[in-house]
N, C-alpha and C positions, 0 to 999 in steps of 0.2 A: 664127342667120346665113343671110342669103338665097344663092340661089344663086350670086350672082356672088361671093361672099365664098368660097364652097366652090371657085370655079373659081379665085379668086386664090390660093387655098392652096396646091391640087394643081397650079398653075403653079410656083409657088414652090420646092415639094417637087421637082418635076421637073426645073426647072432646076439644083436646086441637086445633085441626083443627077449630070444631064449633065456639069456642072461638076467633080464630083469623078472621075468617071471619064476625063473629059479630061486632069485633072492626073493621074491614076492611072498612065495607060498610059505615059507616060515613064519614071515610076519603076519600074514593072513589067519594062519593058524593060532598063532597066539591072540590075537584081536579076538576070533572067535570065542576063544576061551575065557578072555577077560569079560567078553558082553554075554556069554553064558552065565557067569559068575555074578556080574551085576544084576543080572534079572531073577536070579536065584535069592540072592540076598533082599532084592525088590519085593519079592514074593514071599519071604520070610518076616522081612518087617511089616506089609501089609497084613498077613495072619496074624501077628503077635496083636498090632493095632485092633484089629478085629475082636479078639480074645479078649482083650483089656477093656473094650467097650460094650463087651458082652458082660462080663464080670461087675461093671460098673452100673449097668441099667437099673433105674430104679421100679419096684415091683408096683404094680397096680394093686391096689386095695379094693 
C-alpha cells in the first residue's frame, strides 16, 4: 500500500473515533444524570430510614 492508502486508512480511523465520541457524549451526559439521581434517591431513603429509626428508639428509664 502506498502513502495515499495509509493516509486514507488513518483518516477513516480518526473519523470513526471522532464520530464515536460525538455520539457518546450525550449518552454519557444522560448516564451521569441517571447516576446522580440514583444516589440522590439513595441518600433520601437512607435519611428517611434513620429518621424512622430515631423516632422508634425506646426511651431509657
